[in-house]
C-alpha positions as CSV (number, residue, x, y, z in Angstrom):
1,M,5.7,13.9,18.4
2,I,6.3,14.0,14.1
3,L,8.5,11.4,13.7
4,F,10.7,13.4,11.2
5,P,10.6,17.0,11.7
6,K,12.7,18.2,9.3
7,E,10.2,17.0,6.0
8,Q,9.5,20.1,4.1
9,W,5.2,19.7,4.5
10,Q,4.8,23.6,4.2
11,P,4.1,23.7,0.1
12,V,1.7,20.8,0.6
13,V,-0.7,23.1,3.7
14,V,-1.1,25.8,1.9
15,Q,-2.2,24.2,-0.8
16,L,-4.7,22.6,1.5
17,K,-5.8,25.9,3.1
18,C,-6.3,27.1,0.2
19,A,-8.0,24.5,-2.1
20,K,-11.5,24.7,-2.5
21,H,-12.3,21.4,-3.5
22,V,-9.6,18.8,-2.6
23,M,-9.9,15.1,-4.1
24,L,-7.9,12.1,-1.9
25,T,-7.3,8.7,-3.7
26,T,-5.0,6.1,-3.5
27,H,-3.2,3.2,-6.0
28,C,-5.3,0.8,-8.1
29,N,-6.0,-3.3,-5.4
30,S,-5.6,-0.6,-2.6
31,D,-4.7,-2.4,0.7
32,A,-4.7,-0.7,4.3
33,D,-2.3,1.7,3.8
34,G,-3.5,3.4,1.1
35,I,-7.2,3.5,1.9
36,G,-6.4,4.2,6.4
37,S,-4.2,7.5,4.8
38,E,-6.7,8.7,2.5
39,L,-9.5,8.5,5.4
40,A,-6.5,9.9,8.4
41,L,-6.6,13.1,5.9
42,F,-9.9,12.6,4.7
43,H,-11.3,12.8,8.4
44,A,-8.7,16.1,9.7
45,L,-9.8,17.7,6.5
46,Q,-13.5,18.0,6.9
47,N,-13.0,18.7,10.8
48,M,-11.0,21.9,9.1
49,G,-13.8,22.8,7.3
50,I,-12.7,21.8,3.7
51,R,-14.7,20.1,1.6
52,V,-13.3,16.9,0.3
53,S,-14.0,14.1,-1.7
54,M,-12.5,10.7,-1.9
55,L,-12.4,9.0,-5.4
56,N,-10.3,5.1,-6.0
57,C,-10.5,3.4,-9.2
58,D,-11.0,0.0,-6.9
59,V,-13.7,-0.8,-4.3
60,V,-12.2,-0.8,-0.4
61,P,-10.8,-4.0,0.4
62,R,-12.5,-5.8,2.7
63,I,-10.2,-5.9,5.6
64,C,-10.4,-1.6,5.3
65,Q,-14.4,-1.6,5.5
66,Y,-14.7,-1.1,9.5
67,L,-12.7,2.2,8.8
68,P,-14.8,5.2,9.9
69,A,-16.0,6.6,6.6
70,A,-15.0,4.1,4.5
71,E,-17.9,3.4,2.6
72,S,-18.1,7.4,1.8
73,I,-15.3,6.8,-1.4
74,Q,-16.1,6.4,-4.3
75,V,-15.0,4.3,-7.2
76,G,-15.2,5.2,-10.9
77,E,-12.5,5.2,-14.1
78,N,-14.2,8.8,-15.2
79,P,-15.8,10.4,-12.6
80,D,-17.1,13.9,-12.6
81,V,-14.2,16.5,-11.0
82,S,-15.1,19.5,-12.2
83,T,-15.2,21.5,-9.3
84,V,-12.0,20.2,-7.5
85,D,-9.2,21.7,-7.8
86,T,-6.3,19.8,-6.0
87,I,-5.4,16.0,-6.0
88,V,-4.3,14.1,-3.5
89,A,-2.0,10.7,-4.8
90,L,-1.7,8.8,-1.7
91,D,1.2,5.6,-1.3
92,A,1.0,5.7,-5.5
93,G,4.4,5.2,-6.1
94,A,3.1,6.1,-9.6
95,K,1.0,7.9,-11.6
96,S,-0.3,4.7,-14.0
97,R,-0.7,2.7,-10.0
98,L,-3.3,5.9,-9.5
99,G,-5.8,4.0,-12.7
100,F,-7.8,7.3,-13.8
101,P,-6.5,9.1,-17.4
102,D,-4.1,11.9,-18.0
103,A,-6.8,13.9,-18.0
104,L,-7.5,14.5,-14.5
105,F,-5.5,15.7,-13.4
106,E,-5.0,18.7,-15.9
107,G,-6.0,21.8,-14.5
108,K,-6.0,20.6,-10.9
109,T,-2.8,21.8,-8.1
110,F,-1.9,17.4,-7.5
111,I,0.4,16.3,-5.0
112,N,2.2,13.0,-4.2
113,I,2.7,12.0,-0.6
114,D,4.7,8.5,-0.4
115,H,6.9,6.5,0.7
116,H,8.0,3.9,-2.1
117,A,11.6,4.6,-2.8
118,S,11.0,4.1,-6.1
119,N,9.0,6.9,-6.5
120,P,9.7,9.6,-9.2
121,N,7.9,12.7,-8.0
122,Y,4.6,12.6,-10.7
123,A,2.5,15.6,-9.0
124,D,3.3,19.1,-9.1
125,I,3.7,18.8,-4.8
126,N,5.9,15.7,-3.8
127,V,6.8,14.6,-0.3
128,V,8.1,10.8,-0.6
129,N,10.5,9.9,2.3
130,A,10.9,6.0,2.0
131,D,12.1,6.2,6.0
132,Y,9.0,6.3,6.8
133,C,6.9,2.6,8.3
134,A,4.2,3.8,6.0
135,T,2.7,6.3,4.2
136,G,0.2,6.4,6.7
137,A,3.0,7.9,8.8
138,M,3.5,10.8,7.1
139,I,-0.5,11.9,7.1
140,F,0.5,11.7,10.8
141,D,3.7,13.9,10.7
142,L,1.1,15.9,8.2
143,I,-1.5,15.7,10.6
144,Q,0.5,18.3,13.0
145,H,2.0,20.5,10.2
146,L,-2.0,21.1,10.1
147,G,-2.5,22.6,13.3
148,Q,-4.9,19.9,14.1
149,N,-5.4,17.5,17.3
150,L,-5.4,13.4,16.1
151,S,-8.7,12.6,16.2
152,K,-10.2,9.2,17.0
153,E,-10.9,8.7,13.1
154,S,-7.8,9.4,12.3
155,A,-5.9,7.9,14.7
156,T,-7.6,4.1,13.7
157,A,-7.1,4.9,10.4
158,I,-3.6,5.8,10.4
159,Y,-3.7,2.5,13.2
160,A,-4.8,0.8,10.4
161,A,-2.1,2.0,8.3
162,V,1.2,0.9,10.2
163,L,0.0,-2.2,11.2
164,T,-0.2,-4.0,7.7
165,D,2.6,-1.8,5.9
166,T,5.5,-2.9,8.4
167,A,3.9,-6.9,8.8
168,S,2.9,-6.0,12.2
169,F,5.9,-4.0,12.9
170,Q,8.0,-7.1,12.4
171,L,9.9,-4.8,8.6
172,D,13.5,-2.5,9.1
173,R,11.7,0.1,9.4
174,V,9.8,-0.3,12.7
175,N,11.9,1.9,15.1
176,A,10.9,3.8,18.5
177,D,9.0,6.5,17.0
178,V,6.9,4.1,15.2
179,H,6.2,2.6,18.4
180,R,5.9,6.1,20.8
181,M,3.8,7.0,17.3
182,T,1.5,3.9,18.5
183,A,1.2,4.3,21.5
184,E,-0.3,7.8,20.4
185,L,-2.2,6.5,18.2
186,I,-4.1,4.1,20.6
187,E,-4.4,7.1,23.4
188,A,-6.3,9.2,20.7
189,G,-9.2,6.2,20.4
190,A,-7.4,2.8,18.0
191,K,-8.4,-0.5,19.3
192,P,-5.5,-2.9,18.2
193,E,-8.2,-5.5,19.4
194,E,-10.5,-3.7,16.6
195,A,-8.0,-3.6,13.3
196,A,-6.7,-7.1,14.7
197,N,-9.8,-8.4,14.1
198,A,-11.3,-6.9,11.6
199,I,-8.0,-7.3,9.2
200,Y,-6.7,-11.0,10.5
201,N,-9.0,-12.3,12.7
202,S,-12.6,-12.5,10.3
203,Q,-11.0,-14.5,7.1
204,P,-13.0,-15.7,4.9
205,L,-13.2,-19.8,4.3
206,A,-12.0,-19.0,0.5
207,R,-9.4,-17.4,1.5
208,L,-7.7,-20.5,3.3
209,S,-9.3,-22.9,0.2
210,L,-7.2,-20.9,-2.0
211,L,-4.2,-20.7,0.7
212,T,-4.6,-24.5,0.9
213,L,-4.2,-24.8,-3.5
214,A,-1.2,-21.6,-3.7
215,L,1.1,-24.0,-1.0
216,Q,1.2,-26.7,-3.0
217,T,2.8,-24.1,-5.7
218,L,4.9,-23.6,-2.6
219,S,9.2,-24.5,-4.1
220,I,12.2,-23.7,-3.3
221,Q,15.3,-22.3,-5.0
222,H,19.2,-21.4,-4.8
223,E,19.9,-23.7,-2.5
224,G,17.2,-23.4,-0.1
225,R,17.2,-19.6,-0.4
226,S,14.6,-18.7,-2.3
227,A,10.8,-19.4,-2.3
228,W,8.3,-19.2,-4.8
229,M,4.3,-19.4,-4.7
230,H,1.8,-18.4,-7.4
231,V,-1.8,-18.7,-7.4
232,T,-3.8,-18.7,-10.8
233,Q,-7.3,-17.4,-11.7
234,D,-8.3,-20.9,-12.3
235,M,-7.5,-21.6,-8.3
236,Q,-10.0,-18.8,-7.7
237,D,-12.8,-20.4,-9.9
238,E,-12.8,-23.0,-7.8
239,T,-12.2,-21.9,-4.0
240,G,-14.4,-19.2,-4.5
241,A,-11.7,-16.7,-3.4
242,N,-11.4,-13.2,-5.4
243,H,-7.9,-11.3,-5.7
244,E,-8.3,-10.1,-1.8
245,D,-8.0,-12.9,-0.2
246,S,-4.4,-13.5,-1.5
247,E,-3.1,-10.4,0.4
248,G,-0.5,-11.9,3.3
249,F,0.2,-15.2,0.9
250,I,3.4,-14.4,1.0
251,D,4.6,-13.2,4.3
252,V,3.9,-17.5,5.0
253,S,7.2,-18.6,2.5
254,R,8.7,-15.7,4.0
255,S,9.1,-17.5,7.4
256,I,11.1,-20.6,6.2
257,D,13.8,-20.8,8.1
258,G,17.2,-20.2,5.6
259,V,15.0,-17.8,2.7
260,E,16.6,-14.6,1.6
261,I,13.7,-14.1,-1.1
262,V,9.8,-14.7,-1.2
263,V,8.6,-14.4,-4.8
264,F,4.6,-14.8,-5.1
265,I,2.6,-14.0,-8.4
266,R,-0.9,-13.8,-9.1
267,P,-3.3,-12.5,-12.0
268,E,-4.3,-9.1,-12.8
269,R,-6.0,-8.2,-15.8
270,G,-5.8,-9.5,-19.5
271,N,-2.0,-11.3,-19.3
272,R,-0.3,-9.5,-16.4
273,W,0.6,-11.1,-13.3
274,K,1.4,-8.9,-9.8
275,V,4.8,-10.2,-8.7
276,S,5.5,-9.2,-5.2
277,F,8.9,-9.6,-3.6
278,R,9.3,-9.4,-0.3
279,G,13.8,-10.0,1.3
280,K,15.5,-10.2,3.8
281,S,19.6,-11.1,4.8
282,G,20.1,-7.9,3.1
283,K,18.7,-9.0,0.1
284,D,17.3,-5.7,-2.1
285,V,14.3,-7.4,-3.7
286,G,13.7,-3.5,-4.2
287,S,16.1,-3.5,-7.4
288,V,14.2,-6.8,-8.1
289,A,11.6,-5.0,-9.1
290,A,13.2,-2.1,-10.7
291,Q,14.6,-4.1,-13.5
292,L,10.9,-5.4,-14.5
293,G,9.6,-2.1,-14.4
294,G,7.7,-2.2,-10.5
295,G,9.7,-0.7,-7.6
296,G,9.4,-1.0,-3.9
297,H,11.2,-1.0,-0.9
298,K,14.3,-3.0,-0.3
299,Y,12.6,-5.9,1.4
300,A,8.9,-5.1,0.1
301,A,8.1,-5.0,-3.7
302,G,6.4,-5.5,-6.7
303,C,5.7,-5.4,-10.4
304,A,3.6,-6.7,-13.0
305,V,4.3,-8.6,-15.5
306,S,2.7,-9.3,-19.2
307,G,2.5,-13.4,-20.4
308,S,1.2,-16.6,-19.4
309,L,2.7,-17.5,-15.5
310,E,5.9,-19.9,-17.1
311,E,6.9,-16.5,-19.0
312,V,6.3,-14.3,-16.0
313,Y,8.3,-16.8,-14.0
314,A,10.6,-16.9,-16.3
315,K,11.5,-13.1,-15.9
316,V,11.3,-13.0,-12.9
317,A,13.6,-16.1,-12.2
318,K,16.5,-14.6,-14.5
319,V,16.5,-12.1,-11.7
320,V,16.3,-12.6,-8.5
321,G,18.9,-15.2,-9.8
322,D,21.7,-12.6,-10.8
323,V,21.2,-12.0,-6.8
324,F,22.3,-14.8,-5.6
325,K,25.6,-14.8,-8.9
326,A,26.3,-11.0,-7.4
């Protein structure tokens, strides 16, 4: 089964089949969709006899380390790519999100595969389709266009990508075809229990300690229609947690009855903060993030905002407030 038969994969297929050395990468502060997509395509290309490597600007998150070949992903900001002729960016809504200098891409065919609606088609070859539930689902289709059978390794990686990027199959892009794809992934060897244990049931105590502090910042605004929460570097230091440990906190406040927009803020680098949004009841948080220089989907989006925590709150509150005035 192909999820979107009309998607134009041929330029990608032609380039990958003629490439001498393909490098795969995903966005900074990578997640299971980025890593899962990367690993799924890595295994497929290896099975085709294509020379392929993986390089990211950040380390593989803990929840993805169980995936086959996760240890093969290299990390670095100034790699030797002299033999690489094709670079594939996966799940990166903007070129800047890859974290590499422009010089890295010079003289190479650049492919952009992504499902974020805000993606500006920044590469030489672009396949961007926000109708896919995850970039991993795009790789599910691409593997078939490459004429490959779905291996256990690729299926395992795609399952992790889809499971997490649909918030465990809760979001609006989940339809009958997504569940049919999931069945094929399981038939090919993906193990739901293994994924659940690695992603959801093996959390460090530091994460729960951090969540305890984060919940103390929970604020309900706009007559119960928005929920706000944050963590700070001091909170991470106090609990021994890191930025990865706050992943998923936003879904806690999203579960509050009556809330339509959820905002979660955490430190990034320097005085920059990562701001994540979730929407419900028709509220388009993708447009909210876009106004702040970010992007994403209608019900899941994000951006980076500079300033003190108070300044970030004020900037975000102005944009969110305008949504409720409309």
